[in-house]
C-alpha positions, 0 to 999 in steps of 0.5 A: 259840073261833076268833072270840075268838082272831081278836078278840084277834089283831086287838086286839093288831095294832091296839094295836101299830100305834097305839103305833107311830103315836103314839110315833115314838121306839118305831118301827123307824127309831128304835130305843131302848135301856134306861138305868138310872141309879144314882140310882134310875130308868130310861128308854128312850132312842134308840140314837143319843142322847148321855148325859151324867151328873151334870152342872150344865152341860147340865141344863135343871133349875130346882129341882134343881142337878145333872142325874142324866142329860141325854139329847140327841137325835142332832143328825144327826136334825135337821141342816139345820133351825133346831133347835139342841138337843133333850134330856131332863134328869132330876134327883133330890134328897133334900135336904129343902128341895128335897123340900118345894118339889117337894111344894108343886107350885108353878111356879118363876119364869116357869113356867106350870102345865100340869096333871098327868101320871102316869108309872109310877104317880107323879103329877107336876105339869107346867109349861111355860116359854118364853124368847127372846133374841138370835135364839133360842127356848127351850121346856121342859115340866117334870114334878115329883113326890115319891116315896120321900122324893125329888124327881124333876124331868124336863125336855123341852127345845127350843132353836131359832132362828126361820125369819126369822133365815135367808135363804129356803131356807137351812134348813128348819123342824124337825118339832116334833111329831116331835121333841116326840113323841121327848122325850115317849116318853123321859119316858113311859118313866121308871120309879123303880127303887127304888135309893138315891141 
């Protein structure tokens, strides 16, 4: 019996270490908190993240005009780097036209298909989008799915400036893998709670 419990203890410890290594947003140096939205979903978000609800201004959504929530990482986390903004937007709509377009699983203008992802048991179609202008770069990873008669659109968004825009040594390049890992952890925490819109 001791061998079996030692095996389970080792397996649990390994799983905990792998989770911390693969998901920086869940690490002790970046604690998270629950966010439950009145639109019927929940997220785990960094404690220091800014939260803006029901906005058409700062959501980076394409299909749904109003973001139910925009979670923006604390800019102090990447101060002194070339990163300007890192956020996750979530939109929810039960508009029949939007739900039909969402169900079709087709890319919007400029988006490129990027496979599928399952979040909380719901299969999402994934896309990427890149743009640039006036010395700025923008990238998005978009997730769309329908469930319960609603369209859900989730977007990881990064806005930065190329290092060649700055004098040598003025800034350091942001840790893209770390920031994308934090945004991805928020996306992966998405769950439908079943509350009405």
